[in-house]
N, C-alpha and C positions, 0 to 999 in steps of 0.2 A: 504494500500500500504506500501511497505517497504521503507527504506531510499533511495533506488534507483528508486522509482516510479513504482515498479513492483507490480502487483496485487497478494495479498496473497490468496491462495485457501485452505490452510490447516495449522494446527498448532495453537499455542496460542501466542497472543501479550500481553506482560506484561507491565503494567503501561502506557497505551496509553494516549496521551494528544493532545489538539488542541491549536494552537496559532493563535490569531487574530491580524493582523498588521494594521487594518484600520476599520473605521466605517463610516456610512453615516446617515444623518438625513432623515426625512420623505420626503423632497423635492429632495433627491438624492445628496445633497452636502456633500463632504467628510469632516469628522470631524478629523482634523489633530491632531496627538499626542495621539490618542486613541489606546490603545493596551490592550490585555488581554490574559489570558491562562486558559484553563479548563482542569482538569484532570478527565478522565473517571474512575468511581468507579469500580474496579475489572478488571479482564482480559477479553479479547475478544477471544472466541474460535470459530474456523471455523467448521461448520457442513456440512454434505453432501448435505442437502437440507433445504430450509426455505419456509415457507408460511407466507406472510406478508400482513398486511392491512396498506395502506398508506392513512392517513386521513389528509385532509387539512382544516385549519380554514378558513371558508368563511364568517366570521362575519364582521360587519361594521367597526370594529376597524382595520381591515387589510388595509383599505384605507390609514391610517396614519402609521401603524407599518410595512407594507410591500408594499409600493407603486410601487416598481419595480418588484414584483412577484417573489422574491427570494425563497419563499417556493415552487413554481413550479419548479424552477431550482434545488433545493435540492431534490425534489421528483424524478425528471428525472435523476439526478445523481445516486440516489439509484437504480432506475430501470436499468440504464446502467450497474450496478455492479451485477445484478442478474445473476446467472448461469443457465445453461440449465435445471437443475432439480428443480429450484426455481419457485415459482409462487406468484403472488400478486393480491390484489384487491385495488381499489381506491375509496375513499369516501370523503365526505365533511360534515361539520356541521355548521349550523346557525339556528336561531329560525324561520326564514321565509321560508326556503326551506322545502318542504314536505319530511319527512323521508321515506325511502324505507319500504315496508311491513315488519313487525316483529321487527322494530327498533324504538327507542324513538327519536333519534336525527340525525343519519347519513343518508345521501342519498348516496347509492352505485352507482357510475358512471360506474364501471367495476367490474364484479365478478372475482373470481380467474382465472388467466390465466398466461401463460408464454410468451404471445405475447407482446413484448415491444412496438410495435406501438399502439396497443389497449390501453395499460396502459398509454402511454404518451398522447394520445388523451383524455383519461379520466381525466388526470391531468389538461389539458387545460380547459376542461369543468368544473372542480371543483374549478378553481381559479377565484374567484370573491369576492366581499365584500357586505354583506347584513345581516341585522338582528342582534340579540343579541347572547351572548355567552352561549351555553349549553354544555360546554366541558366535564363535568363529565359524563353526559349522553352519549356523543359521545365515551368516553373511555370505558364505560360499553358496549356500542354497539359493539365496536371493539373487545372486548373479546368474545362476543357472536358470532360475525361473524367468528372469528378465530376458535371457537369451532365447526363450521359447517364443517371444514376440518378435516377428520378422518385419514389423512395420518400421518406417523411418523415424518414428517418434523418439524423442530424447528419452533415455532410460534413467530412472531415479529409484534408488533404494533408500527408504526412510525407515531407520531402525530406532525404535523408541525403547531405551534401556536406561539403567542407572549406572552402568559400568563405564569407566573411562576407556576410550578407544586405544590409548597408548598401551595399556595393559593387555588388551586383546591382540593388538597387532604383533606383539612379541611372542604370542602363544604358538604360532606355527607359520609356515611359509604361505603367503597369499596365493590365490589362484592366478594363473598367468593368462587367462583368456581376456582379450580385448573385447569390446571397446569401453568397458565399465571403468570409471575412475572412482576410487574411494577417497573422499575428502572428509576430514574431521576438524572440529574446532574444540579447543579446550574450554 
């Protein structure tokens, strides 16, 4: 969105940043005086269409790190911003849920569609807390799921988790398949 709250549908946004003016503990109590700012690395360019995989962490740690289900709210906000030519799939990962066929970690709750109601229902189904963290396998699966889409749409993997990517990236060797680029911010 621009400074007036209008949705940007084309162009380039230079030096985007996010400001946090509050935080809450696991019990939902506001932590006063907590502020922060994160700068997004690089520019954001709008494309004509995207194909996205929205993957929600459904591991047991989410009971403590996301007791209010804010990852579901974030996923639904992303879905609301999808355009008519965009499509998305919804998945979750944890060690106790049976992965979908052909995947090591993710359970696909909704395959690629532009139906926002189906996507939001899938987000509701994917928001729970169970099992251990198999995040690197989930990211690898996300890339493979995105590669099943043969359209020319820009590919996006949105992984909603509480774990820092720096810790995950050292866990194993990343997949070598192009054209997916994994970018993280601290």
